[in-house]
DRENDODO-928087 format. One record per residue (C-alpha): residue in three letters; x, y, z. Coordinates in steps of 0.05 Angstrom, whole numbers, plus 5000, padded with zeros to 4 digits. Layout:
BEGIN
[r 'ALA',[X,Y,Z]],
...
This chain:
BEGIN
[r 'UNK',[1470,4435,2119]],
[r 'UNK',[1452,4380,2070]],
[r 'UNK',[1438,4330,2126]],
[r 'UNK',[1391,4378,2159]],
[r 'UNK',[1354,4390,2093]],
[r 'UNK',[1350,4316,2081]],
[r 'UNK',[1321,4304,2150]],
[r 'UNK',[1270,4360,2141]],
[r 'UNK',[1251,4332,2072]],
[r 'UNK',[1239,4263,2101]],
[r 'UNK',[1196,4291,2157]],
[r 'UNK',[1155,4333,2108]],
[r 'UNK',[1145,4273,2063]],
[r 'UNK',[1117,4233,2121]],
[r 'UNK',[1071,4290,2143]],
[r 'UNK',[1048,4303,2073]],
[r 'UNK',[1032,4229,2062]],
[r 'UNK',[0978,4240,2115]],
[r 'UNK',[0941,4284,2065]],
[r 'UNK',[0921,4221,2027]],
[r 'UNK',[0900,4182,2090]],
[r 'UNK',[0830,4182,2119]],
[r 'UNK',[0814,4245,2159]],
[r 'UNK',[0823,4241,2234]],
[r 'UNK',[0766,4264,2280]],
[r 'UNK',[0810,4311,2319]],
[r 'UNK',[0833,4348,2257]],
[r 'UNK',[0904,4369,2239]],
[r 'UNK',[0949,4402,2291]],
[r 'UNK',[0994,4435,2239]],
[r 'UNK',[0984,4481,2180]],
[r 'UNK',[0981,4440,2116]],
[r 'UNK',[0994,4500,2072]],
[r 'UNK',[1062,4511,2104]],
[r 'UNK',[1084,4443,2081]],
[r 'UNK',[1077,4454,2006]],
[r 'UNK',[1148,4479,1999]],
[r 'UNK',[1204,4444,1961]],
[r 'UNK',[1275,4430,1984]],
[r 'UNK',[1321,4484,1957]],
[r 'UNK',[1393,4477,1933]],
[r 'UNK',[1443,4515,1890]],
[r 'UNK',[1498,4467,1873]],
[r 'UNK',[1467,4398,1869]],
[r 'UNK',[1405,4358,1882]],
[r 'UNK',[1380,4286,1883]],
[r 'UNK',[1307,4265,1891]],
[r 'UNK',[1292,4191,1898]],
[r 'UNK',[1243,4144,1931]],
[r 'UNK',[1291,4127,1988]],
[r 'UNK',[1327,4178,2031]],
[r 'UNK',[1392,4138,2041]],
[r 'UNK',[1401,4131,1966]],
[r 'UNK',[1388,4206,1957]],
[r 'UNK',[1443,4220,2007]],
[r 'UNK',[1491,4173,1972]],
[r 'UNK',[1480,4211,1908]],
[r 'UNK',[1488,4279,1941]],
[r 'UNK',[1554,4257,1973]],
[r 'UNK',[1580,4239,1903]],
[r 'UNK',[1561,4309,1878]],
[r 'UNK',[1597,4341,1937]],
[r 'UNK',[1659,4301,1921]],
[r 'UNK',[1660,4334,1852]],
[r 'UNK',[1624,4279,1814]],
[r 'UNK',[1575,4297,1759]],
[r 'UNK',[1502,4279,1752]],
[r 'UNK',[1517,4213,1717]],
[r 'UNK',[1565,4192,1772]],
[r 'UNK',[1512,4207,1824]],
[r 'UNK',[1458,4171,1784]],
[r 'UNK',[1500,4108,1781]],
[r 'UNK',[1513,4110,1856]],
[r 'UNK',[1439,4121,1870]],
[r 'UNK',[1419,4064,1824]],
[r 'UNK',[1463,4014,1860]],
[r 'UNK',[1443,4041,1929]],
[r 'UNK',[1369,4032,1914]],
[r 'UNK',[1383,3958,1897]],
[r 'UNK',[1399,3951,1971]],
[r 'UNK',[1353,4002,2005]],
[r 'UNK',[1291,3995,1961]],
[r 'UNK',[1291,3921,1942]],
[r 'UNK',[1220,3920,1916]],
[r 'UNK',[1241,3965,1857]],
[r 'UNK',[1314,3984,1860]],
[r 'UNK',[1352,3929,1826]],
[r 'UNK',[1410,3894,1793]],
[r 'UNK',[1364,3842,1763]],
[r 'UNK',[1318,3889,1724]],
[r 'UNK',[1326,3945,1673]],
[r 'UNK',[1302,4013,1652]],
[r 'UNK',[1317,4080,1618]],
[r 'UNK',[1361,4140,1630]],
[r 'UNK',[1356,4210,1601]],
[r 'UNK',[1420,4251,1605]],
[r 'UNK',[1428,4325,1591]],
[r 'UNK',[1501,4346,1579]],
[r 'UNK',[1508,4420,1594]],
[r 'UNK',[1576,4427,1561]],
[r 'UNK',[1550,4401,1494]],
[r 'UNK',[1479,4426,1503]],
[r 'UNK',[1458,4355,1484]],
[r 'UNK',[1407,4305,1510]],
[r 'UNK',[1413,4231,1501]],
[r 'UNK',[1368,4172,1516]],
[r 'UNK',[1399,4108,1543]],
[r 'UNK',[1359,4044,1538]],
[r 'UNK',[1378,3988,1586]],
[r 'UNK',[1310,3954,1583]],
[r 'UNK',[1310,3878,1591]],
[r 'UNK',[1312,3832,1530]],
[r 'UNK',[1277,3767,1516]],
[r 'UNK',[1325,3707,1519]],
[r 'UNK',[1339,3667,1457]],
[r 'UNK',[1294,3611,1480]],
[r 'UNK',[1233,3656,1484]],
[r 'UNK',[1176,3649,1434]],
[r 'UNK',[1110,3680,1418]],
[r 'UNK',[1064,3628,1451]],
[r 'UNK',[1108,3610,1511]],
[r 'UNK',[1056,3629,1562]],
[r 'UNK',[0995,3598,1530]],
[r 'UNK',[0964,3535,1562]],
[r 'UNK',[0933,3477,1526]],
[r 'UNK',[0869,3518,1516]],
[r 'UNK',[0906,3575,1485]],
[r 'UNK',[0897,3620,1545]],
[r 'UNK',[0952,3658,1583]],
[r 'UNK',[0982,3620,1642]],
[r 'UNK',[0987,3681,1688]],
[r 'UNK',[1031,3647,1740]],
[r 'UNK',[1081,3624,1688]],
[r 'UNK',[1083,3694,1657]],
[r 'UNK',[1091,3731,1722]],
[r 'UNK',[1121,3688,1778]],
[r 'UNK',[1163,3634,1746]],
[r 'UNK',[1235,3629,1721]],
[r 'UNK',[1204,3636,1652]],
[r 'UNK',[1181,3707,1671]],
[r 'UNK',[1251,3735,1672]],
[r 'UNK',[1280,3780,1617]],
[r 'UNK',[1355,3786,1610]],
[r 'UNK',[1372,3842,1660]],
[r 'UNK',[1400,3908,1635]],
[r 'UNK',[1413,3951,1698]],
[r 'UNK',[1486,3933,1708]],
[r 'UNK',[1503,3942,1635]],
[r 'UNK',[1464,4007,1632]],
[r 'UNK',[1497,4038,1692]],
[r 'UNK',[1566,4020,1666]],
[r 'UNK',[1551,4046,1596]],
[r 'UNK',[1529,4113,1623]],
[r 'UNK',[1588,4118,1670]],
[r 'UNK',[1640,4099,1618]],
[r 'UNK',[1613,4148,1567]],
[r 'UNK',[1590,4207,1609]],
[r 'UNK',[1615,4198,1680]],
[r 'UNK',[1679,4220,1714]],
[r 'UNK',[1689,4173,1773]],
[r 'UNK',[1708,4099,1778]],
[r 'UNK',[1654,4047,1785]],
[r 'UNK',[1692,4018,1844]],
[r 'UNK',[1685,4083,1883]],
[r 'UNK',[1612,4093,1865]],
[r 'UNK',[1595,4022,1888]],
[r 'UNK',[1626,4029,1958]],
[r 'UNK',[1565,4059,1992]],
[r 'UNK',[1517,4007,1965]],
[r 'UNK',[1565,3950,1982]],
[r 'UNK',[1573,3977,2053]],
[r 'UNK',[1497,3982,2062]],
[r 'UNK',[1488,3910,2039]],
[r 'UNK',[1544,3883,2081]],
[r 'UNK',[1530,3921,2146]],
[r 'UNK',[1455,3921,2138]],
[r 'UNK',[1399,3972,2133]],
[r 'UNK',[1347,3990,2184]],
[r 'UNK',[1281,3958,2168]],
[r 'UNK',[1229,4013,2162]],
[r 'UNK',[1155,4005,2172]],
[r 'UNK',[1144,4009,2097]],
[r 'UNK',[1197,3956,2081]],
[r 'UNK',[1168,3910,2133]],
[r 'UNK',[1098,3921,2105]],
[r 'UNK',[1123,3907,2034]],
[r 'UNK',[1155,3841,2056]],
[r 'UNK',[1094,3821,2094]],
[r 'UNK',[1049,3834,2034]],
[r 'UNK',[1087,3786,1990]],
[r 'UNK',[1109,3736,2044]],
[r 'UNK',[1075,3677,2011]],
[r 'UNK',[1113,3689,1947]],
[r 'UNK',[1179,3693,1986]],
[r 'UNK',[1165,3627,2020]],
[r 'UNK',[1168,3590,1953]],
[r 'UNK',[1241,3607,1940]],
[r 'UNK',[1296,3585,1989]],
[r 'UNK',[1345,3640,1968]],
[r 'UNK',[1291,3694,1976]],
[r 'UNK',[1266,3667,2042]],
[r 'UNK',[1337,3666,2071]],
[r 'UNK',[1344,3740,2058]],
[r 'UNK',[1277,3773,2069]],
[r 'UNK',[1247,3729,2123]],
[r 'UNK',[1273,3717,2192]],
[r 'UNK',[1299,3648,2212]],
[r 'UNK',[1231,3631,2240]],
[r 'UNK',[1199,3648,2173]],
[r 'UNK',[1166,3713,2195]],
[r 'UNK',[1178,3780,2160]],
[r 'UNK',[1232,3827,2186]],
[r 'UNK',[1202,3877,2234]],
[r 'UNK',[1212,3953,2238]],
[r 'UNK',[1276,3970,2275]],
[r 'UNK',[1311,3906,2258]],
[r 'UNK',[1373,3903,2213]],
[r 'UNK',[1370,3871,2144]],
[r 'UNK',[1437,3845,2120]],
[r 'UNK',[1445,3823,2048]],
[r 'UNK',[1511,3787,2045]],
[r 'UNK',[1502,3754,1978]],
[r 'UNK',[1483,3821,1946]],
[r 'UNK',[1545,3851,1979]],
[r 'UNK',[1586,3796,1945]],
[r 'UNK',[1554,3812,1878]],
[r 'UNK',[1569,3886,1886]],
[r 'UNK',[1640,3870,1903]],
[r 'UNK',[1647,3828,1840]],
[r 'UNK',[1620,3885,1797]],
[r 'UNK',[1667,3935,1831]],
[r 'UNK',[1726,3890,1814]],
[r 'UNK',[1709,3868,1744]],
[r 'UNK',[1656,3915,1719]],
[r 'UNK',[1595,3890,1681]],
[r 'UNK',[1633,3829,1657]],
[r 'UNK',[1624,3801,1727]],
[r 'UNK',[1549,3800,1714]],
[r 'UNK',[1546,3782,1640]],
[r 'UNK',[1607,3737,1632]],
[r 'UNK',[1634,3722,1701]],
[r 'UNK',[1617,3691,1769]],
[r 'UNK',[1550,3728,1779]],
[r 'UNK',[1526,3707,1711]],
[r 'UNK',[1548,3635,1723]],
[r 'UNK',[1509,3632,1788]],
[r 'UNK',[1448,3663,1755]],
[r 'UNK',[1450,3616,1696]],
[r 'UNK',[1460,3556,1740]],
[r 'UNK',[1398,3576,1781]],
[r 'UNK',[1359,3584,1717]],
[r 'UNK',[1380,3516,1692]],
[r 'UNK',[1362,3482,1758]],
[r 'UNK',[1291,3511,1755]],
[r 'UNK',[1277,3505,1681]],
[r 'UNK',[1288,3579,1665]],
[r 'UNK',[1310,3604,1596]],
[r 'UNK',[1368,3651,1610]],
[r 'UNK',[1438,3621,1599]],
[r 'UNK',[1508,3651,1593]],
[r 'UNK',[1499,3663,1519]],
[r 'UNK',[1438,3706,1532]],
[r 'UNK',[1475,3746,1585]],
[r 'UNK',[1536,3757,1539]],
[r 'UNK',[1490,3779,1483]],
[r 'UNK',[1457,3835,1523]],
[r 'UNK',[1467,3905,1493]],
[r 'UNK',[1452,3976,1516]],
[r 'UNK',[1429,4025,1463]],
[r 'UNK',[1433,4100,1459]],
[r 'UNK',[1388,4144,1417]],
[r 'UNK',[1359,4213,1407]],
[r 'UNK',[1302,4228,1456]],
[r 'UNK',[1232,4238,1429]],
[r 'UNK',[1219,4313,1427]],
[r 'UNK',[1158,4357,1431]],
[r 'UNK',[1136,4428,1444]],
[r 'UNK',[1084,4455,1492]],
[r 'UNK',[1068,4527,1503]],
[r 'UNK',[1138,4552,1490]],
[r 'UNK',[1173,4494,1525]],
[r 'UNK',[1210,4436,1493]],
[r 'UNK',[1197,4366,1520]],
[r 'UNK',[1249,4310,1518]],
[r 'UNK',[1229,4240,1537]],
[r 'UNK',[1242,4167,1523]],
[r 'UNK',[1230,4138,1454]],
[r 'UNK',[1205,4067,1443]],
[r 'UNK',[1207,4014,1470]],
[r 'UNK',[1181,4064,1523]],
[r 'UNK',[1112,4087,1504]],
[r 'UNK',[1115,4143,1555]],
[r 'UNK',[1150,4197,1515]],
[r 'UNK',[1109,4187,1453]],
[r 'UNK',[1043,4191,1490]],
[r 'UNK',[1061,4248,1537]],
[r 'UNK',[1078,4290,1476]],
[r 'UNK',[1016,4265,1438]],
[r 'UNK',[0971,4286,1496]],
[r 'UNK',[1006,4353,1506]],
[r 'UNK',[0995,4367,1432]],
[r 'UNK',[0920,4355,1441]],
[r 'UNK',[0916,4396,1505]],
[r 'UNK',[0953,4455,1474]],
[r 'UNK',[0890,4471,1435]],
[r 'UNK',[0849,4480,1499]],
[r 'UNK',[0851,4535,1553]],
[r 'UNK',[0876,4486,1607]],
[r 'UNK',[0895,4540,1657]],
[r 'UNK',[0828,4576,1651]],
[r 'UNK',[0790,4512,1666]],
[r 'UNK',[0823,4509,1734]],
[r 'UNK',[0863,4452,1766]],
[r 'UNK',[0822,4389,1779]],
[r 'UNK',[0757,4423,1759]],
[r 'UNK',[0704,4378,1729]],
[r 'UNK',[0717,4410,1660]],
[r 'UNK',[0792,4400,1668]],
[r 'UNK',[0788,4328,1691]],
[r 'UNK',[0739,4312,1635]],
[r 'UNK',[0786,4341,1583]],
[r 'UNK',[0845,4301,1611]],
[r 'UNK',[0805,4236,1608]],
[r 'UNK',[0782,4249,1537]],
[r 'UNK',[0855,4265,1517]],
[r 'UNK',[0882,4202,1550]],
[r 'UNK',[0834,4153,1517]],
[r 'UNK',[0858,4158,1445]],
[r 'UNK',[0931,4159,1467]],
[r 'UNK',[0923,4093,1504]],
[r 'UNK',[0884,4064,1446]],
[r 'UNK',[0941,4081,1400]],
[r 'UNK',[0990,4049,1450]],
[r 'UNK',[0954,3983,1443]],
[r 'UNK',[0968,3979,1369]],
[r 'UNK',[1029,4019,1349]],
[r 'UNK',[1079,4015,1406]],
[r 'UNK',[1134,3962,1412]],
[r 'UNK',[1209,3952,1404]],
[r 'UNK',[1230,3993,1343]],
[r 'UNK',[1285,3942,1328]],
[r 'UNK',[1229,3893,1311]],
[r 'UNK',[1170,3936,1292]],
[r 'UNK',[1164,4002,1253]],
[r 'UNK',[1134,4048,1306]],
[r 'UNK',[1103,4110,1273]],
[r 'UNK',[1133,4159,1323]],
[r 'UNK',[1133,4220,1278]],
[r 'UNK',[1060,4210,1261]],
[r 'UNK',[1038,4199,1333]],
[r 'UNK',[1072,4262,1359]],
[r 'UNK',[1054,4307,1300]],
[r 'UNK',[1013,4370,1313]],
[r 'UNK',[0969,4353,1253]],
[r 'UNK',[0950,4286,1283]],
[r 'UNK',[0934,4320,1349]],
[r 'UNK',[0888,4368,1311]],
[r 'UNK',[0848,4310,1284]],
[r 'UNK',[0842,4276,1352]],
[r 'UNK',[0822,4342,1384]],
[r 'UNK',[0763,4351,1337]],
[r 'UNK',[0733,4287,1365]],
[r 'UNK',[0732,4311,1437]],
[r 'UNK',[0668,4339,1466]],
[r 'UNK',[0676,4386,1525]],
[r 'UNK',[0608,4366,1551]],
[r 'UNK',[0602,4290,1542]],
[r 'UNK',[0647,4231,1555]],
[r 'UNK',[0661,4189,1494]],
[r 'UNK',[0653,4115,1509]],
[r 'UNK',[0718,4076,1501]],
[r 'UNK',[0680,4026,1456]],
[r 'UNK',[0674,4083,1405]],
[r 'UNK',[0749,4095,1406]],
[r 'UNK',[0802,4052,1372]],
[r 'UNK',[0873,4062,1348]],
[r 'UNK',[0870,4116,1295]],
[r 'UNK',[0913,4126,1234]],
[r 'UNK',[0971,4173,1254]],
[r 'UNK',[1005,4172,1186]],
[r 'UNK',[0968,4223,1131]],
[r 'UNK',[0973,3967,1677]],
[r 'UNK',[1071,3946,1687]],
[r 'UNK',[1075,3942,1762]],
[r 'UNK',[1068,4003,1806]],
[r 'UNK',[1134,3983,1838]],
[r 'UNK',[1179,4016,1788]],
[r 'UNK',[1222,4072,1817]],
[r 'UNK',[1248,4139,1790]],
[r 'UNK',[1301,4188,1811]],
[r 'UNK',[1326,4254,1785]],
[r 'UNK',[1395,4287,1793]],
[r 'UNK',[1422,4356,1776]],
[r 'UNK',[1496,4375,1788]],
[r 'UNK',[1535,4439,1798]],
[r 'UNK',[1559,4437,1726]],
[r 'UNK',[1489,4442,1697]],
[r 'UNK',[1481,4369,1677]],
[r 'UNK',[1418,4332,1692]],
[r 'UNK',[1397,4258,1694]],
[r 'UNK',[1328,4225,1698]],
[r 'UNK',[1327,4150,1711]],
[r 'UNK',[1267,4103,1715]],
[r 'UNK',[1282,4029,1726]],
[r 'UNK',[1244,3969,1752]],
[r 'UNK',[1235,3895,1768]],
[r 'UNK',[1162,3902,1743]],
[r 'UNK',[1121,3875,1801]],
[r 'UNK',[1139,3891,1873]],
[r 'UNK',[1202,3849,1884]],
[r 'UNK',[1195,3824,1812]],
[r 'UNK',[1184,3750,1809]],
[r 'UNK',[1203,3747,1884]],
[r 'UNK',[1257,3697,1861]],
[r 'UNK',[1329,3710,1882]],
[r 'UNK',[1384,3679,1839]],
[r 'UNK',[1417,3632,1889]],
[r 'UNK',[1484,3658,1915]],
[r 'UNK',[1476,3728,1885]],
[r 'UNK',[1426,3763,1929]],
[r 'UNK',[1396,3791,1865]],
[r 'UNK',[1320,3792,1856]],
[r 'UNK',[1298,3773,1786]],
[r 'UNK',[1249,3814,1744]],
[r 'UNK',[1184,3790,1713]],
[r 'UNK',[1188,3838,1654]],
[r 'UNK',[1168,3784,1604]],
[r 'UNK',[1096,3797,1626]],
[r 'UNK',[1102,3866,1593]],
[r 'UNK',[1101,3832,1526]],
[r 'UNK',[1034,3815,1495]],
[r 'UNK',[1031,3741,1516]],
[r 'UNK',[0969,3737,1473]],
[r 'UNK',[0957,3797,1428]],
[r 'UNK',[0891,3830,1447]],
[r 'UNK',[0893,3802,1518]],
[r 'UNK',[0907,3852,1575]],
[r 'UNK',[0969,3845,1618]],
[r 'UNK',[0970,3849,1694]],
[r 'UNK',[0955,3923,1692]],
[r 'UNK',[0897,3921,1643]],
[r 'UNK',[0939,3946,1585]],
[r 'UNK',[0925,3916,1517]],
[r 'UNK',[0978,3901,1467]],
[r 'UNK',[0982,3875,1396]],
[r 'UNK',[1030,3847,1345]],
[r 'UNK',[1079,3904,1356]],
[r 'UNK',[1092,3878,1426]],
[r 'UNK',[1089,3803,1414]],
[r 'UNK',[1145,3760,1444]],
[r 'UNK',[1207,3749,1402]],
[r 'UNK',[1278,3729,1421]],
[r 'UNK',[1323,3788,1434]],
[r 'UNK',[1265,3836,1435]],
[r 'UNK',[1252,3887,1490]],
[r 'UNK',[1181,3890,1521]],
[r 'UNK',[1141,3954,1516]],
[r 'UNK',[1144,3999,1576]],
[r 'UNK',[1108,4058,1607]],
[r 'UNK',[1169,4086,1641]],
[r 'UNK',[1175,4160,1625]],
[r 'UNK',[1237,4196,1649]],
[r 'UNK',[1226,4266,1622]],
[r 'UNK',[1258,4335,1618]],
[r 'UNK',[1225,4401,1603]],
[r 'UNK',[1268,4457,1573]],
[r 'UNK',[1256,4532,1573]],
[r 'UNK',[1300,4579,1532]],
[r 'UNK',[1346,4521,1515]],
[r 'UNK',[1360,4502,1587]],
[r 'UNK',[1331,4447,1632]],
[r 'UNK',[1273,4472,1673]],
[r 'UNK',[1240,4408,1699]],
[r 'UNK',[1268,4338,1710]],
[r 'UNK',[1215,4287,1729]],
[r 'UNK',[1190,4216,1726]],
[r 'UNK',[1150,4165,1766]],
[r 'UNK',[1135,4093,1780]],
[r 'UNK',[1064,4069,1774]],
[r 'UNK',[1056,4020,1716]],
[r 'UNK',[1004,4045,1667]],
[r 'UNK',[0994,4109,1709]],
[r 'UNK',[1067,4131,1699]],
[r 'UNK',[1051,4167,1634]],
[r 'UNK',[0992,4206,1663]],
[r 'UNK',[1028,4223,1728]],
[r 'UNK',[1086,4255,1688]],
[r 'UNK',[1035,4290,1643]],
[r 'UNK',[1001,4321,1704]],
[r 'UNK',[1067,4344,1735]],
[r 'UNK',[1082,4381,1670]],
[r 'UNK',[1012,4413,1668]],
[r 'UNK',[1015,4432,1741]],
[r 'UNK',[1081,4469,1731]],
[r 'UNK',[1069,4499,1662]],
[r 'UNK',[0995,4514,1661]],
[r 'UNK',[0976,4519,1734]],
[r 'UNK',[1041,4554,1757]],
[r 'UNK',[1050,4509,1818]],
[r 'UNK',[1115,4502,1855]],
[r 'UNK',[1145,4433,1849]],
[r 'UNK',[1120,4409,1917]],
[r 'UNK',[1049,4430,1901]],
[r 'UNK',[1054,4398,1833]],
[r 'UNK',[1074,4332,1866]],
[r 'UNK',[1023,4332,1921]],
[r 'UNK',[0957,4349,1887]],
[r 'UNK',[0908,4292,1874]],
[r 'UNK',[0915,4256,1807]],
[r 'UNK',[0870,4223,1756]],
[r 'UNK',[0880,4169,1705]],
[r 'UNK',[0844,4139,1645]],
[r 'UNK',[0876,4086,1600]],
[r 'UNK',[0820,4075,1549]],
[r 'UNK',[0805,4004,1572]],
[r 'UNK',[0777,3989,1621]],
[r 'UNK',[0731,4049,1611]],
[r 'UNK',[0741,4079,1681]],
[r 'UNK',[0761,4148,1704]],
[r 'UNK',[0805,4134,1764]],
[r 'UNK',[0810,4190,1815]],
[r 'UNK',[0852,4196,1878]],
[r 'UNK',[0819,4219,1942]],
[r 'UNK',[0818,4294,1949]],
[r 'UNK',[0772,4309,1890]],
[r 'UNK',[0707,4340,1915]],
[r 'UNK',[0642,4301,1915]],
[r 'UNK',[0610,4356,1873]],
[r 'UNK',[0663,4347,1820]],
[r 'UNK',[0652,4272,1819]],
[r 'UNK',[0578,4282,1808]],
[r 'UNK',[0590,4330,1751]],
[r 'UNK',[0637,4279,1718]],
[r 'UNK',[0586,4224,1726]],
[r 'UNK',[0533,4268,1694]],
[r 'UNK',[0579,4276,1634]],
[r 'UNK',[0579,4200,1626]],
[r 'UNK',[0644,4181,1661]],
[r 'UNK',[0648,4117,1701]],
[r 'UNK',[0684,4145,1762]],
[r 'UNK',[0725,4100,1807]],
[r 'UNK',[0760,4124,1871]],
[r 'UNK',[0829,4093,1875]],
[r 'UNK',[0891,4087,1917]],
[r 'UNK',[0946,4137,1905]],
[r 'UNK',[0980,4135,1838]],
[r 'UNK',[1054,4145,1824]],
[r 'UNK',[1112,4172,1864]],
[r 'UNK',[1142,4228,1824]],
[r 'UNK',[1213,4251,1839]],
[r 'UNK',[1223,4319,1809]],
[r 'UNK',[1271,4378,1806]],
[r 'UNK',[1251,4447,1782]],
[r 'UNK',[1305,4496,1760]],
[r 'UNK',[1286,4568,1769]],
[r 'UNK',[1319,4635,1786]],
[r 'UNK',[1388,4603,1792]],
[r 'UNK',[1364,4553,1844]],
[r 'UNK',[1342,4480,1847]],
[r 'UNK',[1275,4463,1877]],
[r 'UNK',[1264,4390,1893]],
[r 'UNK',[1204,4350,1916]],
[r 'UNK',[1195,4276,1931]],
[r 'UNK',[1124,4252,1924]],
[r 'UNK',[1090,4241,1992]],
[r 'UNK',[1049,4183,1966]],
[r 'UNK',[1101,4133,1987]],
[r 'UNK',[1137,4137,2054]],
[r 'UNK',[1214,4140,2057]],
[r 'UNK',[1226,4184,1996]],
[r 'UNK',[1271,4245,2002]],
[r 'UNK',[1304,4302,1966]],
[r 'UNK',[1376,4317,1984]],
[r 'UNK',[1403,4386,1967]],
[r 'UNK',[1470,4421,1968]],
């Protein structure tokens, strides 16, 4: 039954993706309304950006594994099947709900700056940021945390052996995966970057130097070797053993900073999530160095004082309100958010109801406030779109939300020779020059300046919504700076607009990040609405699709899952 549901989910995702494509002259030959239905399960569910990985996770659940076991298996599988974002050479965040203890924990396996990193490492002789060095060089790489993070979660909260959970990913790497149209297109898009690295070119380009074509088989032998090493010796293989030795040697050969001491010094941290309340629901999300949880709660606090449901979904009044709510949150992000081990982040102030009351007073419901009139307030009296998220719920009531990344699509596009592992470019998420925007237009200040051992600020926002003390919604998204607003809109769609989870995922989205002062809107918003927004003073910009939410809604004793149709190949697998 699960295979049939997985197939149907994949087909629906492909069909729904057409909703965001240009209209065809002949018109649709199927009923769109009939497609806005989630996948349903009772015992277990996995939603991820790649259907094979979802099936890997579901198989673990059917074998009696818990949500953490499945999350680890999915994380490793995505490293093979979704190489642009799934990874061993990156890092991220995991939110875990433990039903037996009625407890939620936040696990931080974000990358760390190597010991040789320093504040001005990306500035040229004129004091300006060398963008290529910050984003596409061996200096761009933060010490990876994925392998350590997965093992930490498994050792503390899982039930199965790492060796067993790695088998599916290793087999996929060794035997090969079918190249899909989207994977071929992804490779083609970054082909020039791949050509600059022998190890990358040998994997992702054919012998004649052209991209792999749809229907061909992509074998990743070196990655299979790395997975086998981890299965045998655990994370020590990566941080102290043969994988680390090959990675450090490749770094040394190309002038990179990471050495064996940096790898051995890497640490995973666990903390309490950041908590909020919204219309009778409790919200749990990631604390700093993620900015996502703080600002989702900050924005929900502001919105709670407005009749969001009465305004109507994606009405001009509703979109205006969202934009005016997002601006001050992103302004605060630019000043106050960073790694709390290095900077005192005023979390309690930012998420307080009193602070939201003050920000709410400054919002006009008729006129857009220019971003130049908004700055970081006093809360105390654009990361690449190629991140990925997945959500898991098991038969025991446990839930896991994971968002992890290489930053850009395929990270630096550099593979550590002999490992098959793509390296991240997360160092660009630091403020290379405080006050200067990063690749996604996000500003940062002293709180996010580069320091050895520090973790860069992130927008990743794995989130859970609770009702009556039990998980109701597990969600998250890729999308760089748009991650926070995508997660916010999923929550609003479910709580305020009473949508089912498929509707919540499929409806057009908007985004405003303070600077640049632009209201970004996906296609699907009416022209009349755009004109009304412009008359209010908004600088409206039509944009490509934003985010790829992977969500599970728990209701009436059932699990309802939906993989965002904005990116092909995603799928929800239900049991």
